[in-house]
C-alpha positions as CSV (number, residue, x, y, z in Angstrom):
1,M,5.5,17.8,25.4
2,A,3.0,16.4,27.9
3,T,2.4,19.9,29.5
4,F,1.9,21.6,26.2
5,L,-0.5,18.9,25.0
6,Y,-2.3,19.0,28.3
7,R,-3.0,22.7,27.8
8,L,-4.0,22.1,24.2
9,G,-6.4,19.4,25.3
10,R,-8.0,21.6,27.9
11,W,-8.2,24.5,25.5
12,A,-9.9,22.3,22.8
13,F,-12.3,21.0,25.5
14,V,-13.3,24.4,26.6
15,R,-13.4,26.0,23.1
16,R,-15.2,23.0,21.7
17,R,-17.6,25.0,19.6
18,L,-14.8,27.0,18.0
19,V,-12.6,24.0,17.4
20,T,-15.4,22.0,15.8
21,F,-16.5,24.9,13.7
22,L,-12.9,25.4,12.4
23,W,-12.6,21.7,11.4
24,V,-15.9,21.7,9.6
25,A,-15.1,25.0,7.9
26,V,-11.7,23.6,6.7
27,L,-13.3,20.4,5.5
28,A,-16.0,22.3,3.6
29,A,-13.5,24.8,2.0
30,V,-11.1,22.0,0.9
31,G,-14.1,20.0,-0.4
32,V,-15.1,23.0,-2.6
33,L,-11.6,23.3,-3.9
34,A,-11.4,19.6,-4.7
35,A,-14.7,19.8,-6.6
36,K,-13.5,22.7,-8.7
37,A,-10.0,21.4,-9.2
38,P,-9.1,20.0,-12.7
39,A,-8.6,16.2,-12.9
40,A,-5.2,15.0,-12.1
41,P,-3.1,13.5,-14.8
42,D,-2.4,9.8,-14.8
43,D,0.7,9.2,-12.7
44,G,1.5,6.1,-14.6
45,F,4.2,3.6,-13.7
46,A,7.7,5.1,-14.4
47,M,11.0,3.6,-13.4
48,P,13.6,6.4,-13.9
49,G,17.1,5.2,-14.4
50,T,16.3,1.8,-15.7
51,E,17.0,0.5,-19.2
52,A,13.4,-0.5,-19.8
53,Q,12.2,3.0,-18.9
54,K,14.9,4.6,-21.1
55,A,13.8,2.6,-24.0
56,F,10.2,3.5,-23.4
57,D,11.0,7.2,-23.2
58,L,13.1,7.0,-26.4
59,M,10.2,5.3,-28.1
60,N,7.9,8.2,-27.3
61,E,10.5,10.7,-28.5
62,R,11.5,8.9,-31.8
63,F,8.0,7.7,-32.8
64,P,5.9,10.9,-32.3
65,G,2.2,10.2,-32.7
66,G,2.7,6.6,-32.2
67,H,1.0,6.8,-28.8
68,A,3.4,4.4,-27.2
69,D,1.9,5.3,-23.8
70,G,-1.7,5.1,-25.1
71,A,-4.1,2.3,-24.3
72,S,-4.5,-0.7,-26.6
73,A,-7.0,-3.5,-27.0
74,R,-6.2,-6.9,-28.4
75,L,-9.3,-8.6,-29.9
76,V,-8.8,-12.4,-29.9
77,F,-10.9,-14.3,-32.4
78,V,-11.2,-18.1,-32.2
79,A,-13.1,-20.0,-35.0
80,P,-15.8,-22.5,-34.1
81,S,-14.7,-26.0,-33.4
82,G,-13.4,-27.8,-36.5
83,Q,-13.2,-24.6,-38.5
84,K,-10.3,-22.2,-39.5
85,I,-10.4,-18.5,-38.7
86,T,-9.3,-18.0,-42.3
87,A,-12.4,-19.5,-43.7
88,E,-14.4,-17.0,-45.7
89,P,-17.4,-16.4,-43.3
90,N,-15.1,-16.2,-40.3
91,R,-12.6,-13.9,-42.1
92,Q,-15.4,-11.6,-43.1
93,A,-16.7,-11.4,-39.5
94,V,-13.2,-10.5,-38.3
95,E,-12.8,-7.8,-41.0
96,R,-16.2,-6.3,-40.3
97,T,-15.3,-6.1,-36.6
98,V,-12.1,-4.3,-37.3
99,G,-13.9,-2.0,-39.8
100,E,-16.4,-1.0,-37.1
101,L,-13.6,0.2,-34.9
102,T,-11.5,2.1,-37.5
103,G,-11.9,5.8,-37.1
104,T,-14.2,5.7,-34.1
105,E,-13.8,7.8,-30.9
106,Q,-10.2,7.8,-29.5
107,V,-9.1,5.0,-31.9
108,T,-5.9,5.9,-33.7
109,G,-5.5,2.6,-35.5
110,A,-7.1,-0.9,-35.9
111,V,-5.0,-3.5,-37.6
112,D,-6.6,-6.3,-39.6
113,P,-5.0,-9.6,-38.5
114,F,-5.0,-10.9,-42.1
115,K,-2.8,-7.9,-43.1
116,M,-0.3,-8.3,-40.3
117,Q,2.4,-10.9,-40.2
118,G,2.1,-13.4,-37.3
119,A,-1.4,-12.3,-36.3
120,V,-2.9,-15.7,-37.2
121,S,-1.9,-18.8,-35.3
122,Q,0.0,-21.6,-37.2
123,D,-3.0,-24.0,-36.9
124,G,-5.3,-21.3,-38.4
125,T,-7.8,-21.4,-35.6
126,T,-7.0,-18.1,-33.8
127,A,-6.3,-14.5,-34.8
128,Y,-5.9,-11.2,-33.1
129,A,-6.5,-7.6,-34.1
130,T,-4.7,-4.7,-32.3
131,V,-6.6,-1.5,-31.7
132,S,-4.7,1.6,-30.5
133,Y,-6.1,4.5,-28.6
134,S,-5.1,8.1,-28.1
135,A,-6.1,8.0,-24.4
136,K,-4.0,6.3,-21.7
137,A,-5.0,3.2,-19.9
138,G,-7.8,3.9,-17.5
139,E,-8.8,7.0,-19.4
140,V,-10.5,5.5,-22.4
141,S,-14.0,7.0,-22.6
142,E,-17.2,5.1,-22.0
143,P,-18.5,5.5,-25.5
144,A,-15.2,4.2,-26.9
145,T,-15.3,1.1,-24.7
146,E,-18.9,0.5,-25.5
147,T,-18.1,0.7,-29.2
148,L,-15.3,-1.9,-28.7
149,E,-17.6,-4.3,-26.7
150,R,-20.4,-3.9,-29.3
151,A,-18.0,-4.7,-32.2
152,A,-16.8,-7.8,-30.3
153,Q,-20.4,-8.9,-29.7
154,H,-21.2,-8.6,-33.4
155,A,-18.4,-11.1,-34.1
156,R,-19.8,-13.4,-31.4
157,D,-23.2,-13.2,-33.1
158,A,-21.4,-14.5,-36.2
159,G,-20.3,-17.6,-34.4
160,L,-16.8,-16.7,-33.3
161,K,-15.4,-16.8,-29.8
162,V,-14.1,-13.3,-29.0
163,E,-12.3,-11.9,-25.9
164,I,-10.7,-8.5,-25.3
165,G,-7.2,-8.2,-23.8
166,G,-4.9,-5.2,-23.4
167,T,-5.4,-2.1,-21.4
168,A,-8.3,-0.4,-23.1
169,L,-10.9,-1.8,-20.7
170,M,-8.7,-1.2,-17.7
171,A,-10.5,0.9,-15.0
172,K,-8.6,3.1,-12.6
173,P,-8.0,1.3,-9.3
174,D,-10.8,2.3,-7.0
175,A,-10.2,1.9,-3.2
176,G,-13.6,3.2,-2.4
177,G,-17.0,1.6,-1.8
178,S,-17.6,-1.7,-0.1
179,S,-14.0,-2.1,1.2
180,E,-14.2,0.9,3.5
181,A,-17.8,0.0,4.4
182,I,-16.7,-3.4,5.5
183,G,-13.8,-2.1,7.5
184,M,-15.9,0.6,9.2
185,A,-18.6,-1.9,10.1
186,L,-16.1,-4.3,11.7
187,S,-14.4,-1.4,13.4
188,A,-17.7,-0.3,14.9
189,V,-18.3,-3.7,16.3
190,V,-14.8,-3.8,17.9
191,L,-15.3,-0.3,19.4
192,V,-18.7,-1.1,20.9
193,I,-17.3,-4.3,22.5
194,T,-14.3,-2.4,23.8
195,F,-16.1,0.6,25.2
196,G,-19.5,-0.8,26.0
197,S,-20.9,2.5,24.8
198,L,-22.3,3.6,21.5
199,V,-21.3,7.2,22.1
200,A,-17.7,6.2,22.8
201,A,-17.6,3.9,19.9
202,G,-19.0,6.4,17.4
203,L,-16.5,9.2,18.3
204,P,-13.4,7.5,16.8
205,L,-15.3,6.6,13.7
206,L,-16.6,10.1,13.2
207,T,-13.2,11.8,13.7
208,A,-11.5,9.2,11.4
209,L,-14.0,10.0,8.7
210,V,-13.3,13.7,9.1
211,G,-9.5,13.1,8.8
212,V,-9.8,10.8,5.8
213,G,-12.3,13.1,4.1
214,L,-10.0,16.1,4.5
215,G,-6.9,14.1,3.4
216,M,-8.6,12.8,0.2
217,A,-10.1,16.2,-0.5
218,L,-6.6,17.7,-0.3
219,I,-5.2,15.0,-2.6
220,A,-8.0,15.9,-5.1
221,A,-7.5,19.6,-4.8
222,L,-3.7,19.4,-5.3
223,G,-3.9,16.5,-7.8
224,S,-3.3,18.5,-10.9
225,T,-0.6,20.6,-9.3
226,L,1.4,17.8,-7.7
227,G,0.4,14.9,-10.0
228,L,-1.6,13.1,-7.3
229,S,-4.1,10.8,-9.0
230,T,-6.8,8.6,-7.5
231,T,-4.3,5.7,-7.5
232,T,-2.0,7.8,-5.3
233,G,-4.7,8.2,-2.7
234,T,-5.3,4.4,-2.3
235,L,-2.7,4.1,0.5
236,A,-3.8,7.4,2.1
237,M,-7.4,6.1,2.3
238,M,-6.3,2.8,3.9
239,L,-3.9,4.2,6.4
240,G,-5.8,7.4,7.2
241,L,-8.9,5.4,8.1
242,A,-6.9,2.9,10.2
243,V,-4.7,5.3,12.2
244,G,-7.5,7.8,12.5
245,I,-9.6,5.4,14.4
246,D,-6.7,4.1,16.4
247,Y,-5.4,7.5,17.5
248,A,-8.8,8.7,18.6
249,L,-9.3,5.3,20.3
250,F,-6.3,5.9,22.5
251,I,-7.3,9.4,23.5
252,V,-10.9,8.4,24.3
253,S,-9.7,5.3,26.3
254,R,-7.3,7.5,28.4
255,Y,-10.1,10.0,28.9
256,R,-12.3,7.3,30.3
257,A,-9.6,6.1,32.6
258,E,-9.0,9.6,33.9
259,L,-12.8,10.0,34.5
260,A,-12.8,6.7,36.3
261,E,-10.2,8.0,38.7
262,G,-12.5,10.8,39.7
263,R,-11.2,13.7,37.7
264,T,-13.5,16.3,36.1
265,P,-14.2,16.0,32.4
266,Q,-12.1,19.0,31.5
267,E,-9.1,17.8,33.6
268,A,-9.5,14.3,32.2
269,A,-9.4,15.6,28.6
270,G,-6.3,17.6,29.3
271,R,-4.5,14.6,30.9
272,A,-5.7,12.3,28.1
273,V,-4.2,14.5,25.4
274,G,-1.1,15.2,27.6
275,T,-0.3,11.5,28.0
276,A,-2.0,9.4,25.3
277,G,-1.7,12.4,23.0
278,S,2.1,12.4,23.4
279,A,2.2,8.8,22.4
280,V,0.0,9.7,19.4
281,V,2.4,12.4,18.3
282,F,5.4,10.1,18.3
283,A,3.6,7.2,16.9
284,G,2.4,9.4,14.1
285,L,6.0,10.7,13.5
286,T,7.3,7.1,13.1
287,V,4.6,6.4,10.5
288,V,5.4,9.7,8.7
289,I,9.1,8.9,8.6
290,A,8.4,5.5,7.2
291,L,6.1,6.8,4.5
292,A,8.1,9.8,3.5
293,G,11.1,7.5,3.3
294,L,9.6,5.8,0.3
295,S,10.9,8.7,-1.7
296,V,14.4,7.2,-1.3
297,V,13.4,4.3,-3.5
298,G,13.3,6.5,-6.6
299,I,9.9,5.4,-8.0
300,P,7.7,8.4,-8.6
301,I,4.3,6.7,-7.9
302,L,5.6,5.0,-4.7
303,A,7.0,8.4,-3.5
304,K,3.7,10.1,-4.2
305,M,1.7,7.4,-2.5
306,G,4.0,7.7,0.5
307,M,3.9,11.5,0.8
308,A,0.1,11.6,0.3
309,A,-0.4,8.9,3.0
310,A,2.0,10.7,5.3
311,G,0.0,13.9,4.9
312,T,-3.2,12.1,5.8
313,V,-1.5,10.6,8.9
314,V,-0.5,14.1,10.0
315,I,-4.1,15.2,9.7
316,A,-5.2,12.2,11.7
317,V,-2.8,13.2,14.5
318,L,-4.1,16.8,14.5
319,V,-7.7,15.6,14.6
320,A,-6.9,13.3,17.6
321,L,-5.2,16.2,19.5
322,T,-7.9,18.9,18.9
323,L,-11.2,17.6,17.5
324,V,-11.4,14.6,19.7
325,P,-11.1,16.6,23.0
326,A,-13.5,19.1,21.5
327,L,-16.1,16.5,20.9
328,L,-15.5,15.0,24.3
329,G,-16.5,18.4,25.6
330,F,-19.9,17.9,24.1
331,I,-20.2,14.3,25.3
332,G,-18.8,14.7,28.8
333,R,-19.5,11.6,30.9
334,K,-21.7,10.0,28.3
335,V,-18.5,8.4,27.0
336,L,-18.7,6.0,30.0
337,P,-20.9,3.0,30.1
338,R,-24.3,3.6,31.7
339,K,-23.4,1.6,34.9
340,A,-20.2,3.7,35.4
341,R,-22.1,6.9,34.9
342,K,-24.7,5.9,37.6
343,A,-21.8,5.0,39.9
344,G,-20.3,8.4,39.4
345,G,-17.4,7.1,37.3
346,E,-15.1,6.2,40.2
347,A,-14.3,2.6,39.4
348,A,-10.5,2.8,39.9
349,P,-9.7,0.4,37.0
350,A,-6.1,0.3,38.0
351,A,-6.8,-1.9,40.9
352,K,-8.7,-4.5,38.9
353,E,-6.8,-7.6,37.6
354,N,-8.0,-7.9,34.0
355,G,-7.0,-10.1,31.1
356,G,-4.1,-7.9,30.1
357,A,-2.6,-8.0,33.6
358,R,-3.0,-11.8,33.8
359,W,-1.3,-12.2,30.4
360,A,1.6,-10.0,31.5
361,R,2.0,-12.1,34.7
362,F,2.0,-15.3,32.7
363,I,4.8,-13.9,30.5
364,L,6.8,-12.8,33.6
365,R,6.7,-16.3,35.0
366,R,8.4,-17.8,31.9
367,P,9.8,-15.0,29.7
368,L,12.5,-17.1,28.0
369,A,10.1,-19.8,26.9
370,V,7.6,-17.2,25.6
371,L,10.4,-15.3,23.8
372,L,11.6,-18.5,22.1
373,G,8.1,-19.6,21.2
374,G,7.3,-16.3,19.6
375,V,10.5,-16.1,17.6
376,I,10.2,-19.7,16.4
377,G,6.6,-19.2,15.5
378,L,7.3,-16.1,13.4
379,G,10.2,-18.0,11.8
380,V,7.9,-20.8,10.6
381,L,5.5,-18.2,9.2
382,A,8.3,-16.5,7.4
383,A,9.7,-19.7,5.8
384,P,7.7,-19.2,2.5
385,A,9.4,-15.9,2.0
386,L,12.6,-17.8,1.1
387,D,10.8,-18.7,-2.2
388,L,9.8,-15.1,-2.9
389,R,9.6,-14.3,-6.7
390,L,8.9,-10.7,-7.8
391,G,7.1,-9.5,-10.9
392,L,4.4,-7.1,-12.2
393,P,1.1,-8.9,-12.3
394,G,-0.8,-8.5,-15.6
395,D,-3.9,-10.0,-17.2
396,E,-2.8,-13.5,-16.1
397,A,-3.5,-12.5,-12.5
398,K,-7.1,-11.4,-13.2
399,P,-10.1,-13.6,-12.4
400,T,-11.1,-16.1,-15.1
401,S,-14.5,-14.3,-15.2
402,T,-12.9,-11.3,-16.9
403,T,-12.5,-11.0,-20.7
404,Q,-8.9,-9.8,-20.2
405,R,-7.9,-13.1,-18.5
406,R,-9.8,-15.2,-21.1
407,A,-8.0,-13.3,-23.9
408,Y,-4.7,-14.0,-22.2
409,D,-5.4,-17.7,-22.0
410,L,-6.6,-17.9,-25.7
411,L,-3.4,-16.2,-26.9
412,S,-1.3,-18.6,-24.9
413,E,-3.1,-21.5,-26.4
414,G,-3.0,-20.2,-29.9
415,F,0.4,-18.6,-30.1
416,G,2.4,-20.0,-27.2
417,P,3.0,-18.8,-23.6
418,G,5.6,-16.3,-24.6
419,F,3.3,-14.4,-26.8
420,N,1.7,-12.5,-23.9
421,G,5.1,-11.2,-22.8
422,P,7.1,-10.2,-26.0
423,L,10.4,-8.3,-25.6
424,T,10.5,-4.9,-27.2
425,V,14.0,-4.4,-28.6
426,M,14.9,-0.8,-29.6
427,V,17.8,-0.2,-32.0
428,D,19.0,3.4,-31.7
429,A,21.0,3.6,-35.0
430,K,21.8,7.4,-34.9
431,G,25.4,6.5,-34.5
432,A,25.4,3.8,-37.2
433,A,26.8,4.2,-40.7
434,D,24.0,2.0,-42.1
435,P,20.9,2.0,-39.8
436,K,19.0,-0.7,-41.8
437,A,22.0,-3.0,-41.8
438,A,22.5,-2.4,-38.1
439,A,18.8,-3.2,-37.3
440,N,18.9,-6.4,-39.4
441,E,22.1,-7.5,-37.6
442,V,20.4,-7.0,-34.3
443,A,17.3,-9.0,-35.5
444,K,19.6,-11.8,-36.7
445,K,21.5,-11.9,-33.4
446,V,18.3,-11.9,-31.3
447,S,16.6,-14.6,-33.4
448,G,19.6,-16.9,-32.9
449,L,19.3,-16.8,-29.1
450,P,18.1,-20.0,-27.4
451,G,14.4,-19.7,-26.4
452,V,13.4,-17.1,-29.0
453,V,10.7,-18.5,-31.3
454,A,10.0,-15.4,-33.5
455,V,11.4,-11.9,-34.2
456,T,9.4,-9.3,-36.2
457,P,11.1,-7.4,-39.0
458,P,12.6,-4.0,-37.8
459,M,10.1,-1.2,-38.0
460,F,11.7,2.2,-38.5
461,N,10.6,5.7,-37.5
462,Q,10.1,8.4,-40.1
463,A,13.6,9.7,-39.6
464,G,15.0,6.3,-40.3
465,D,17.4,6.4,-37.3
466,T,15.5,4.2,-34.8
467,A,14.0,0.7,-35.3
468,L,11.7,-1.5,-33.1
469,L,11.4,-5.2,-33.2
470,N,9.6,-7.7,-31.0
471,A,11.1,-10.9,-29.9
472,V,8.7,-13.6,-28.8
473,P,10.1,-16.1,-26.2
474,A,9.0,-19.7,-25.9
475,T,8.2,-19.3,-22.2
476,G,5.9,-17.1,-20.2
477,P,6.7,-13.6,-19.0
478,S,7.5,-14.6,-15.4
479,E,9.6,-17.6,-16.3
480,A,13.3,-17.7,-15.5
481,E,14.1,-18.7,-19.1
482,T,12.5,-15.5,-20.4
483,K,14.5,-13.4,-18.1
484,D,17.7,-15.2,-19.3
485,I,16.8,-14.0,-22.8
486,V,16.7,-10.4,-21.6
487,H,20.0,-10.8,-19.9
488,A,21.5,-12.3,-23.0
489,I,20.3,-9.5,-25.3
490,R,21.7,-6.9,-22.9
491,H,24.9,-8.8,-22.6
492,D,25.3,-8.8,-26.4
493,A,24.4,-5.1,-26.7
494,A,28.0,-3.9,-26.2
495,G,29.3,-6.2,-28.9
496,L,26.6,-5.1,-31.3
497,K,27.4,-1.4,-30.6
498,T,31.0,-2.1,-31.5
499,A,30.1,-4.0,-34.6
500,T,27.3,-1.8,-35.9
501,G,27.5,1.6,-34.1
502,A,23.9,1.1,-32.9
503,T,22.7,1.1,-29.2
504,V,20.4,-1.8,-28.3
505,L,17.8,-1.4,-25.5
506,V,15.3,-3.9,-24.2
507,S,11.9,-3.0,-22.8
508,G,8.6,-4.7,-22.3
509,T,6.9,-6.4,-19.3
510,T,9.6,-8.9,-18.7
511,A,12.4,-6.4,-19.0
512,M,10.5,-4.0,-16.7
513,N,10.1,-6.8,-14.1
514,I,13.8,-7.4,-14.1
515,D,14.6,-3.7,-13.8
516,V,12.0,-3.1,-11.1
517,S,13.3,-6.0,-9.0
518,Q,16.9,-4.8,-9.3
519,K,16.0,-1.3,-8.4
520,M,14.1,-2.5,-5.4
521,S,17.0,-4.6,-4.3
522,D,19.4,-1.6,-4.7
523,A,17.1,0.7,-2.7
524,L,16.3,-1.7,0.1
525,L,19.4,-1.2,2.3
526,P,19.5,2.6,2.0
527,Y,15.8,2.8,2.7
528,L,16.1,0.6,5.8
529,A,19.1,2.6,7.0
530,V,17.3,6.0,6.7
531,V,13.9,4.9,8.0
532,V,15.0,2.6,10.8
533,G,17.8,4.9,11.8
534,L,15.6,7.9,12.2
535,A,12.9,6.0,13.9
536,V,15.4,4.4,16.4
537,L,16.7,7.9,17.2
538,L,13.1,9.1,17.7
539,L,12.3,6.2,20.0
540,M,15.4,6.9,22.0
541,V,13.9,10.3,22.7
542,V,10.5,8.8,23.6
543,F,11.8,6.0,25.8
544,R,15.1,7.4,27.0
545,S,16.6,4.0,26.4
546,V,19.1,2.4,24.0
547,L,17.9,-1.2,24.1
548,V,14.1,-0.7,23.8
549,P,14.3,1.1,20.4
550,L,16.7,-1.6,19.1
551,K,14.4,-4.3,20.3
552,A,11.5,-2.5,18.6
553,A,13.3,-2.5,15.3
554,L,14.3,-6.2,15.5
555,G,10.7,-7.2,16.3
556,F,9.5,-5.3,13.3
557,L,11.8,-7.3,11.0
558,L,10.3,-10.5,12.4
559,S,6.8,-9.4,11.7
560,V,7.3,-8.0,8.2
561,V,9.2,-11.1,7.0
562,A,6.4,-13.3,8.5
563,A,3.8,-11.2,6.6
564,L,5.8,-11.6,3.4
565,G,5.8,-15.3,4.0
566,A,2.0,-15.2,4.2
567,V,1.8,-13.3,0.9
568,V,4.0,-15.8,-0.8
569,A,2.0,-18.7,0.6
570,V,-1.3,-17.3,-0.7
571,F,-0.5,-15.5,-3.9
572,Q,2.5,-17.5,-5.1
573,W,1.9,-21.0,-3.7
574,G,-1.9,-20.8,-3.7
575,W,-2.6,-21.7,-0.1
576,L,-6.2,-20.6,0.8
577,A,-6.2,-18.7,-2.6
578,D,-9.8,-19.8,-3.4
579,L,-11.0,-18.4,-0.1
580,I,-10.0,-14.8,-0.9
581,G,-10.6,-15.0,-4.7
582,V,-7.1,-15.5,-6.0
583,E,-7.7,-17.4,-9.2
584,Q,-4.2,-17.4,-10.6
585,T,-1.0,-17.7,-8.6
586,G,2.2,-16.0,-9.8
587,P,5.0,-13.7,-8.7
588,V,4.5,-11.2,-5.9
589,M,4.3,-7.6,-7.0
590,S,7.8,-6.2,-7.2
591,M,7.0,-3.2,-5.0
592,M,5.4,-5.3,-2.3
593,P,8.4,-6.0,0.0
594,I,9.7,-2.4,0.2
595,F,6.1,-1.1,0.3
596,M,5.3,-3.4,3.3
597,I,8.5,-2.5,5.0
598,G,7.6,1.2,4.9
599,V,4.0,0.9,6.0
600,V,4.4,-1.9,8.5
601,F,7.4,-0.3,10.2
602,G,5.3,2.8,10.9
603,L,2.4,0.8,12.2
604,A,4.6,-1.5,14.3
605,M,6.1,1.5,16.0
606,D,2.5,2.7,16.7
607,Y,1.9,-0.3,19.0
608,E,5.4,-0.1,20.4
609,V,4.8,3.5,21.5
610,F,1.3,3.0,22.8
611,L,2.1,0.0,24.9
612,V,5.7,0.7,26.1
613,T,5.1,4.3,27.0
614,R,2.5,3.1,29.5
615,I,5.0,0.6,30.8
616,R,7.6,3.3,31.1
617,E,5.1,5.5,32.8
618,G,4.7,3.0,35.6
619,F,8.5,2.5,35.9
620,V,9.1,6.3,36.0
621,H,6.5,6.6,38.7
622,G,8.4,4.2,41.0
623,E,7.2,0.7,40.1
624,E,9.6,-2.2,39.8
625,P,10.2,-3.3,36.1
626,G,8.0,-6.4,36.4
627,E,5.1,-4.5,38.0
628,A,5.5,-1.7,35.4
629,I,4.9,-4.3,32.7
630,V,1.8,-5.5,34.4
631,T,0.6,-2.0,34.9
632,G,1.1,-1.2,31.2
633,F,-0.8,-4.2,30.1
634,R,-3.5,-3.6,32.7
635,H,-4.2,-0.2,31.2
636,N,-3.4,-0.6,27.5
637,A,-3.5,-4.3,26.5
638,R,-7.3,-4.1,25.9
639,V,-7.1,-0.9,23.9
640,V,-4.0,-2.1,21.9
641,T,-5.9,-5.3,21.1
642,A,-8.9,-3.3,19.9
643,A,-6.7,-1.0,17.9
644,A,-5.0,-4.0,16.2
645,F,-8.4,-5.6,15.4
646,I,-9.6,-2.3,13.9
647,M,-6.6,-1.9,11.7
648,I,-6.8,-5.6,10.6
649,A,-10.5,-5.1,9.8
650,V,-9.8,-2.0,7.7
651,F,-7.0,-3.7,5.7
652,A,-8.8,-7.0,5.4
653,G,-11.7,-5.1,3.8
654,F,-9.4,-4.5,0.8
655,I,-8.9,-8.2,0.2
656,G,-12.2,-8.3,-1.5
657,M,-11.1,-5.9,-4.2
658,S,-10.7,-7.2,-7.8
659,E,-7.5,-5.3,-8.4
660,P,-4.6,-7.8,-7.6
661,M,-2.3,-5.2,-6.3
662,I,-4.8,-3.8,-3.8
663,K,-5.9,-7.4,-2.8
664,M,-2.2,-8.2,-2.1
665,M,-1.7,-5.0,-0.1
666,G,-4.8,-5.7,2.0
667,L,-3.7,-9.3,2.9
668,G,-0.1,-8.3,3.5
669,L,-0.9,-5.4,5.8
670,A,-3.6,-7.2,7.7
671,A,-1.2,-10.2,8.3
672,A,1.6,-7.9,9.3
673,V,-0.5,-6.0,11.8
674,A,-1.8,-9.3,13.3
675,F,1.7,-10.7,13.7
676,D,3.2,-7.5,15.0
677,A,0.5,-6.6,17.4
678,F,-0.2,-10.0,18.9
679,I,3.1,-11.9,18.6
680,V,5.7,-9.2,18.7
681,R,4.3,-6.3,20.8
682,M,2.0,-8.3,23.1
683,T,4.2,-11.3,23.6
684,I,7.8,-10.9,22.6
685,V,8.2,-7.3,23.8
686,P,7.1,-8.0,27.5
687,A,9.2,-11.1,27.5
688,V,12.3,-9.2,26.4
689,L,11.6,-6.4,28.9
690,A,11.2,-9.0,31.7
691,L,14.5,-10.6,30.9
692,L,16.3,-7.2,30.7
693,G,14.7,-5.8,33.9
694,R,16.1,-2.4,34.8
695,R,18.7,-2.7,32.0
696,A,15.9,-2.1,29.5
697,W,15.8,1.6,30.5
698,W,19.6,2.0,30.5
699,L,20.9,5.2,28.8
700,P,24.5,6.4,29.0
701,R,24.9,9.6,31.0
702,W,26.4,11.5,28.1
703,L,23.5,10.5,25.9
704,D,21.0,11.4,28.6
705,R,22.4,14.9,28.6
706,L,22.1,15.2,24.8
707,I,18.6,13.8,24.4
708,P,15.8,16.3,25.2
709,D,13.3,15.4,27.9
710,V,9.9,15.3,26.1
711,D,8.1,13.8,29.1
712,V,5.9,11.4,27.1
713,E,4.8,9.6,30.2
714,G,3.5,12.8,31.7
715,S,5.5,12.8,35.0
716,K,5.4,16.6,35.1
717,L,1.6,16.4,35.2
718,E,1.9,14.5,38.5
719,T,4.7,16.5,40.1
720,G,3.5,20.0,39.3
721,A,0.0,21.1,38.3
722,P,0.1,22.9,35.0
723,E,-1.7,26.0,34.5
724,S,-5.4,25.4,34.2
725,A,-7.4,26.9,31.4
726,P,-10.4,28.8,32.8
727,A,-13.7,26.9,32.4
728,R,-15.9,29.0,30.1
729,E,-18.7,26.6,29.4
730,S,-20.6,24.1,31.3
731,V,-19.9,20.4,30.5
732,T,-22.7,18.4,28.8
733,V,-23.5,15.5,31.1
């Protein structure tokens, strides 16, 4: 591996013009394809195999033209203080508003609240009108939303308080803009501090942008073919930017170290790609395994996000191995600080006792105390995770400055907290002798359940074989009592089928929350087994050790649980919520735990590979275990710290997004990287290696014969000089 990558690095350095031209040409070609490609369809949120999804699919099938998957708006009208919404002037204002929307662009129906049962509150102060659209959520046209907002303003001008809920005003999640700009700016600062050179700092940023640009262009170009929407690319954007900078950072850092030891730029580039590049390859493979493994969960949008992000990581690896050494060919020694260039670049950094070496020696003096301190500290941080509650955040999680959140609050005040999370009960009466009697029996049974305050009359499809009814619970969508109602209906479904011949299915937000949580729980162990198992085998190949990969996996579990604890503390308990703009606490997004496991595992193994390969390199070259730890930290602690700060900066930039899901992802991933890089990899890992000594690198002989020798530490580059690529161009100095 090291020899092959050494030759690749030298070749890219020498053929720098060709390599750079090829990357620019590929980026331009894919960009043109992306610009001409048709828009990708909305990938939606589907949960195949769950009862809630089955009911939703059956609804679309049995109620054609009903646009069950279309966007909707709920106009909430509140009368002025001391008045009733049913008073004639107020009633006329509401009816005019509904009339303005009827028959307009993309509107398939606008229901007058005074002609719909239950659409006026019992105290007569609040009413709501439902507007249905042919377009899906996030795809309602601008003229249609402008018409909706204009109609609402006309009602406000008449003296009513009006807010708009539902999905019609929902914009597609956008991970672009200021978030990446913030992350890039912070990354630039970290790189300048790390390298002391603007040229060296700019190179990782440039190559990361090339990789992310190509990855996002590919997603856009293949979007309509593979169903990859802009939502799918959110994770690819976040990870592609973070690992793209980090991988280039490690290549450039090793190149500088090789120059400092007196090697020519061409030789330094070859050795940098041969050694640090080997670590990049295996670090990238662990990330790809973790992301591709999200397909095991069985949620299409999660699988697509994982595969798209995995593809972007592969591009980042290829950029680091080829484009980075090519650009180093143009830069030459300018990658070094000015003082080092004047001194000829022969600083021999290995002999200097820096902060990383001093930290390693501190750990070596008291490894057991450091280990216990790190584990206990992460345990305390993880404690809030014991109170983890899962759900799907809706309008209640939006800022109070949004009309959707204000509409949610007004409906809760006027109709009760359960009104915002009604249960959709579907009665499939194809097998019933009397479909109407069966539906009425289901309605009677549901209305008699504790906690149900209202049940709408059954609404049949044209064929008369399927009915829908809504059950309004007394409690909110995320409350345990509401979930108990769902379980009760499903428990009674078997008895109702026996008595009536009809199949009863429950859907709606609360039912979907329950099904999502159960599906996540069922998928967690198989996912961990596949991802962690494959990664441990891969790390055995890298480190030629049994204990080091196992230690890496256990350390990851500590960091991911601690990160989940941080998410619970902020988004569920409300700690520091105001600081990051979380205006409403609630359950953690159902996908968050397994999502974080997948992403954080790959990133955790990045730092494990980068740091421990340099430690193993010292051990393989004859150093004692303790000195090898010091050597690894002397060379790589600074750059691992910089890489971690960069990744934290990129992820933290997304905390400022208004979309709750992306905000939660940003905080969770930033916290996980901080815990894993600084507590696990930089503290617990050297403590464990110090306690194990030579046993850390133990490998049974029979396993040693089976595992291929990939030479990640580049020992073959020391013992035998690989074939040199002929120098064809002078180096820019």
